[in-house]
C-alpha positions in Angstrom: 158.5 115.1 -11.0 159.5 113.1 -8.1 157.6 114.8 -4.6 160.5 116.8 -3.4 160.8 118.6 -6.8 157.2 119.1 -6.3 157.5 120.7 -2.8 160.2 122.8 -4.3 157.4 124.1 -7.0 155.4 124.9 -4.4 157.9 126.4 -2.3 159.0 128.6 -5.5 154.9 129.6 -6.0 154.6 131.0 -2.3 157.6 133.2 -2.6 156.2 134.6 -5.8 152.9 135.1 -4.3 154.6 135.9 -0.6 153.0 140.1 -1.0 149.2 138.5 -2.0 147.5 139.4 1.2 144.8 135.9 1.0 146.4 133.0 3.3 147.3 130.7 0.3 148.0 127.1 2.0 150.8 124.6 0.5 147.4 122.8 -1.0 145.7 125.4 -2.7 149.1 126.2 -4.4 148.8 122.8 -5.6 146.1 123.0 -7.2 146.9 125.4 -9.7 150.5 123.9 -10.5 148.9 120.5 -11.4 146.3 122.7 -13.5 149.4 124.2 -15.2 151.4 121.0 -15.5 153.8 122.1 -12.4 154.7 125.3 -14.3 155.3 128.2 -12.1 154.7 130.8 -14.1 151.7 129.2 -15.7 150.6 128.9 -11.6 150.8 132.2 -10.6 149.2 133.6 -13.2 146.0 131.7 -12.9 145.9 132.3 -9.4 146.1 135.8 -9.8 143.3 135.9 -11.8 141.7 133.7 -9.8 141.9 136.4 -7.0 141.7 139.6 -9.0 138.3 137.8 -10.0 137.2 136.8 -6.7 137.6 140.7 -5.5 136.1 141.9 -8.5 132.8 140.1 -8.1 132.7 140.4 -4.4 133.1 136.3 -4.4 134.3 135.8 -0.6 131.1 138.1 0.7 128.7 135.8 -0.7 126.9 134.2 2.0 126.8 130.2 2.7 124.6 128.6 4.4 125.7 127.1 7.9 123.8 125.5 10.9 124.8 128.6 12.7 123.2 131.8 10.2 120.4 128.8 9.1 120.5 130.5 5.9 118.3 127.7 3.1 120.8 125.6 1.4 120.3 125.7 -2.1 120.4 122.3 -3.2 119.7 118.7 -1.0 122.6 118.3 1.8 123.5 114.8 3.2 125.7 113.6 6.1 127.8 116.7 7.1 127.9 117.9 10.7 128.1 121.4 10.0 124.8 121.8 8.4 121.6 119.4 8.8 120.7 117.1 6.3 118.2 119.4 4.0 116.2 120.0 1.0 116.0 122.8 -1.1 112.3 124.6 -0.6 110.2 127.3 -1.2 111.2 129.7 1.5 112.1 133.2 1.8 115.8 134.3 1.0 115.9 132.0 -1.9 115.9 133.6 -5.6 113.1 132.9 -7.7 116.0 131.6 -10.4 117.3 129.1 -8.2 113.6 127.4 -7.8 112.9 127.6 -11.1 116.6 126.3 -12.4 115.2 123.2 -10.0 111.9 122.7 -11.3 113.4 121.4 -14.4 116.5 119.5 -13.0 116.4 115.6 -12.2 117.1 116.3 -8.9 120.9 116.8 -7.2 122.7 115.9 -3.6 125.9 116.4 -1.7 125.4 113.2 -0.2 127.9 112.0 2.0 132.0 111.1 2.1 133.5 108.6 -0.4 136.7 106.5 1.1 139.0 109.4 0.8 136.4 111.6 2.6 136.1 113.5 -0.5 132.2 114.5 -0.3 130.1 112.7 -3.4 128.0 114.9 -5.6 125.2 112.8 -7.2 123.2 114.7 -9.8 120.4 112.7 -11.7 120.9 113.9 -15.4 119.0 111.3 -17.3 115.6 112.9 -15.9 116.5 116.8 -16.5 114.2 119.0 -18.6 117.0 120.2 -21.2 114.9 121.9 -23.5 112.7 123.1 -20.9 116.1 124.7 -18.9 117.4 126.3 -22.0 113.9 127.9 -23.3 113.1 129.8 -19.5 116.7 130.2 -17.3 119.1 132.2 -18.6 122.9 131.3 -18.7 123.8 134.4 -16.0 121.3 132.6 -13.5 123.1 128.9 -13.9 126.2 130.5 -13.3 125.4 132.7 -10.2 123.9 129.6 -8.9 126.6 127.1 -9.5 129.2 129.6 -8.4 127.3 129.7 -4.6 127.0 125.9 -4.5 130.7 126.0 -5.2 131.1 128.7 -2.4 129.1 126.4 0.1 130.9 123.2 -1.1 134.3 124.7 -0.7 133.5 126.8 2.2 131.2 124.3 4.9 130.9 121.2 3.4 135.0 120.4 2.5 136.1 122.1 5.8 133.8 119.5 7.5 135.3 116.7 5.5 138.7 117.7 6.3 138.2 118.1 9.7 136.7 114.1 10.2 139.5 113.4 7.9 142.1 115.1 9.8 143.7 116.6 6.7 143.0 118.8 3.9 139.6 117.8 1.5 139.4 119.9 -1.7 137.9 117.4 -4.2 134.8 116.0 -4.7 133.4 112.9 -6.2 130.5 113.0 -9.3 127.9 110.7 -9.8 125.9 111.7 -13.2 123.4 109.2 -13.4 122.0 109.2 -16.5 118.6 106.4 -16.0 116.4 108.4 -18.3 118.7 110.1 -20.5 117.2 110.0 -24.2 117.3 112.8 -26.9 115.9 115.7 -24.9 118.9 115.7 -23.4 121.1 116.0 -26.2 119.6 119.8 -26.8 122.5 122.1 -27.9 121.4 125.4 -26.2 121.2 123.3 -23.0 124.4 121.5 -23.4 125.9 125.2 -23.8 125.1 125.6 -19.9 127.6 122.6 -19.1 130.6 124.3 -21.1 129.9 127.7 -18.9 130.3 125.9 -15.9 133.0 123.9 -16.7 135.2 127.4 -17.7 134.4 128.3 -14.5 135.6 125.8 -12.7 138.6 124.8 -14.5 139.2 128.8 -14.4 139.0 129.1 -11.1 138.4 126.6 -8.9 141.1 124.0 -10.7 141.7 120.2 -9.5 138.9 119.8 -7.2 137.6 116.9 -9.3 138.7 113.6 -7.6 136.7 111.3 -9.1 133.8 111.5 -12.1 131.6 108.8 -12.5 129.1 108.7 -15.6 126.6 106.0 -15.1 123.9 104.2 -16.8 125.4 106.1 -20.4 122.8 104.9 -23.1 124.8 104.7 -26.3 123.5 108.3 -27.8 125.8 110.0 -24.9 128.7 109.7 -27.0 127.1 112.1 -29.4 126.8 114.9 -26.7 130.8 113.4 -25.3 132.2 113.8 -28.4 131.0 118.0 -28.0 131.9 118.2 -24.1 135.2 116.4 -24.3 136.5 119.7 -26.5 135.4 122.2 -23.6 137.6 120.1 -20.7 140.9 120.1 -19.6 143.1 116.9 -20.1 143.2 116.6 -16.4 139.8 116.6 -15.8 139.2 114.2 -19.1 141.6 111.7 -17.0 139.4 111.4 -13.9 135.9 110.2 -15.9 134.6 107.2 -15.8 131.8 106.3 -18.4 129.7 103.4 -17.4 126.9 101.5 -18.9 124.6 99.5 -16.5 127.5 97.5 -15.3 129.1 100.5 -13.1 127.7 98.9 -9.1 131.8 97.5 -8.7 133.9 101.1 -9.7 130.8 103.2 -7.3 131.4 100.5 -4.5 135.4 100.8 -4.7 135.1 104.2 -4.4 132.1 105.0 -2.1 131.5 102.9 0.9 128.0 100.9 0.3 126.7 102.5 3.5 127.6 106.2 2.0 126.0 105.1 -1.2 121.9 105.4 -3.0 120.2 102.1 -3.2 119.3 103.3 -7.0 122.9 103.3 -7.3 123.6 100.1 -5.8 124.7 101.0 -2.1 122.2 100.6 1.2 121.1 104.5 1.6 118.0 105.0 1.5 117.8 108.5 3.7 114.1 107.4 4.7 114.4 110.5 7.3 114.2 112.9 4.1 111.8 113.5 2.0 112.6 112.2 -1.4 115.0 109.9 -0.2 119.3 110.2 -1.5 118.2 112.9 -4.1 115.0 114.7 -4.2 113.1 115.6 -7.1 110.6 117.6 -8.7 110.7 115.7 -12.1 110.6 112.8 -9.9 107.7 114.1 -8.0 109.6 112.9 -4.8 109.5 116.1 -3.0 107.9 119.4 -2.8 106.8 121.4 -6.0 109.2 124.5 -5.8 106.7 127.5 -6.2 108.4 131.1 -6.0 106.3 133.8 -4.2 106.7 137.3 -3.7 109.7 136.0 -0.8 112.3 134.8 -3.8 113.2 137.7 -5.7 113.5 137.3 -9.8 117.5 138.2 -9.4 120.6 136.5 -10.9 122.3 135.8 -7.4 121.5 132.4 -5.5 119.6 134.5 -2.6 117.8 137.7 -2.6 118.7 141.2 -2.3 118.8 141.4 1.4 120.8 138.6 2.5 123.5 139.8 -0.3 123.7 142.8 1.3 124.1 141.4 5.1 126.8 139.0 4.4 129.0 141.7 3.5 128.8 143.3 7.2 127.6 140.6 8.8 130.6 137.2 9.2 127.2 135.0 10.4 125.5 135.8 7.2 128.3 135.3 5.1 129.6 131.8 6.6 133.2 130.8 6.5 136.2 131.9 4.6 137.5 130.4 1.4 140.8 130.9 2.2 140.8 130.1 6.3 
């Protein structure tokens, strides 16, 4: 399909959706068209279902952390103007579920940008305590946490990246580091959490992945990949590179050395922050996450009071998804 034919499909879809109240940019429409192989009817159906889902679950009223509302972040953040460099901490407002989930995770961080201006998400997958996650965390808690992280990514960080790039940025580059991975990660109940997350992203946040690097993958990962691959769209699979220990050149081709953590072959150490580039409870390089009475046991990422305040306060709610 030629670029002009693609533009015509975007115009067709825009015309089909001219009664929708949201500000649907051409870039947003294009994401759904690509996800549906440029089929206008398929893209329209998926987009309308997404809007219906957002309304039914009041997603547009979910709060996101900004430098103005000073809400606590839900995972580590490095290198963006719209939010100070921060770590997830045991502070009032964060739900107990978020603290419990991260207690068993190997470490996560939104860490600067790649050469295309996309935010880079890093997860130390190999250090996840998969069995403990499956035993102590409910799937709806993982879904609620992932949803909140998605909204923060799109409504705060990607808008920040778009401003820097001078053009729309609506995709992220992902690195999963499998260092430390063993058979304990090959736990089917925990893998079902990945399936739920992938299902959410492919339905409601299509074509938001730029590139995906899975590095230091052990031979045992072949078993995991056979399972996970069946849950992914072909377009997503095409963006995934599975690499062993010889990954440095591939990462540096995508990410400037000064933006890539040193443990992944770059120069960045984030020495100004506890835990460096990717703080980890499992690796014990960050403050312990201990819940108190100020951290409610709810499936949402923030306490009930903050969730309610976001329904009436633009500041607490943060930027709109469709601005």
